[in-house]
N, C-alpha and C positions, 0 to 999 in steps of 0.2 A: 725021761728024755729031756734033759735040760741043755741050754746053750752054754758053751764054754766061754769064759771071760778071763783074760789074763791081766793081772795087775801086778806090776813089778815082776817078781819071780814066783808069784803064786797064781795058780789056776783054780778058778771057782766054777762050780756047776750051778747055773741059775735056773731054778725051777719055780713054778707058780707058788709053791709053799714058801720058798725063800722070800719072794716078793711080799707075801702076806705077813710073814714074820717081821720083815723089815718095816713094813707100814705100822704094824702093832708096836714095834719097839720105838718108832718115832713118835707115835701117839702117846705112849707111856712117858717118854722123855718130855714131851710138851706139857702133859698133865702135871708132871713133877715140877717143871719149871714154873708153871702157873701157881702151883701150890706153894712153892718156895717164895714167889713174889708176894702172894697173899699173906703169908706168914710174916714176911719182912715188913709189909705195909702195916699189918696189925701190931707188930712189935714197935714200929716207929710211932704209931698213933698212941700207944700206951705211954711211950717215952715223952711225947709232947704233952700228954695229959698230966703227967707228973711234973714236967718242967717245961713251961711254955717258952722258955728262952733257949731251947736246944736248937741252935741255928742249923747245924748239919742235918738234923732229922727233918726240919721244915723244908730244907732245900731238896732232899731226896723225895719227900712226900709230894712237894709241888710238881716235880718232874714226873713222878709216877702217876699222880692224878691227871696231869695234863695229857700224858701219853695214852692213858686209858679212857679219856673222854669224860672224866669226872670233873667237869669244869667248875661247879660251885665249890667243891672242896679244893680244887687247884687255886681258885681265887683267894680263899682263906689262907692257904699255905704260902702263896706268893706275898700276900700282905704281911704275913709274919716274917718272911725273909727280909722284906724291905724294912720292917720295924726294927729288926735286929742288925741289919747291915744296910743302912740307907745309901751306901756308895756302890751297891751292886747294880750296875747298868743292865745286866741280863734280866734281873728280876723285874725291873720296871717295864722292859720291852715285852717279856713273857706275860706279865699281868695284863698289859694293854692288849696283847694278842688274844688272851683268854676272854677279856671283856668284849672284844669285837665278836668273838664266836658266840658268847652268851647273848649278845645283842643282835644276832642274825646279820652281822656285817655292818651294823651301824657304828659310826665313829663318834662317840660322845665326847663331851668336854673333859670327862675324867680320862678317857683314852688319850686325848690330845695332851693333857697335863702330864700323864705318865711318859709319853714319848718325849716331851720336852725335858723332863727330869733325866731320862736315860741319856739324851744328847748333851745335857750339861755335864754329865760324868764322862761320857765317851762320845765326842762329836762325830765320830766315824762308825758308830755302831750300826751295822747294816739293817737289822730289823727295826731299830729305833728310827733310822732314816726313812725307811719304807713307810712306817706308820705315821711319822711326823709329816712327811710329804703329802700323804693322803689326807691327813687332818687339816693341813694348810689349804689344800684344794677345796675341801668341804667348807672352810670358812671364807673362801674367796681370796685368800692371800696367795695369789698366783706367783708372785715374785719369790716368796719363801719356799713355795712348792718346787719351783724350778731350781732354787739353790740346793735344797735337800736332795732332790733327785740327781742333780749334777754331782753332788758330793758322793753319793752312792755309785754313780756311773764311773767316777774317777778310780774306783777300786776294781773295776771290771776290765778285762782285756778288750781292746778295740776290735770290733767285728764279731764279738761274742753275742749270742742270742739275747742275753739279758741286757747287754750294753745297748743293742739296737732298740729293744723295747723301752728302755729308760729314755733313750733319745726321743722316741715318739711321745712319751709322757711329758718330757721337757718342752717339746715343740707345742704340745696341746696347752700346757700351762702358760707359755709365752703368748700364744694366740688368744687365750681366754683373758689374759691380763693386758692385752694390747702392748706387750713389751717387745722391743726389737732384739734384746739380748738378755742373757742371764745376769741379774744383779750381782754386785760384788759380794762374795761370801765373807762374812766377818771372821770365820774360822780359818786359820792358816792351813796350808796344804799338809796332808798327813805324811810323816816320814815313811818312806817305803821300807817295809819289812820283808823278810824272806818269803813270807806267805803271799804278800802283795806281788812280789816278783814272779812267784810261781803262777799266780792267777793271770798276770799280764802275759805270760807265756802260754796260757791256756791249759796249765796243769792244775788239776783239782787239789786243793790243799787238804790237809787232814781236817775232818769236821770239828768245829768248835761250838761249844754251847752258846746259844744266842745268835749264831750266824746262819741259822736256817731260815727258810721262808723267803729268801731274796728272789726266788724264781716265780713267786706269785705276786703279780702287780695288783694294786688295789683297783677296785672297780670305779671308773670315773663316770660321772654323769654326762 
């Protein structure tokens, strides 16, 4: 005695056995995907073992290690990506992010330096701005903290939840620094891209590498 379910022009009888079979099939597919991922990682590890200058392999390994929480290996992989491609802003920001996680949220001088390098390459890199602003706050450079948070805020639609949260962080930095207004930003305004226009309209853009993490504001003292 199963329930009838119609999908398009096909009618299916749903029984408890169907549900069990479906669950088993999903479990098998998941196990297969995890096995394929493990085999891919193992293959890439062998590749960089033979050729330490295989940039593409290091890039994939860095992301895989990071996404699976293997932070010590992710650190090594990102360091190799930077060694082979020192103009990769994403790698600097991602390595800084990994070091923060390894350090239980602490923003070290190394993290601050990585954020600085990232922003030298891409002054409007969102993760780099977030980490750079937090590092500036930690050092007591409240003017730079406000500048970097404002640069990040300029990429968000007004009234957006993140926009409002960044405004609060800017107000806090100004108050801590005894500043009446945000200091002049030495970096010129960012030319508005199609993605920026979409965000200003409140439309989510397609996800981009390195553009995640903007919804998590650093913990301020």
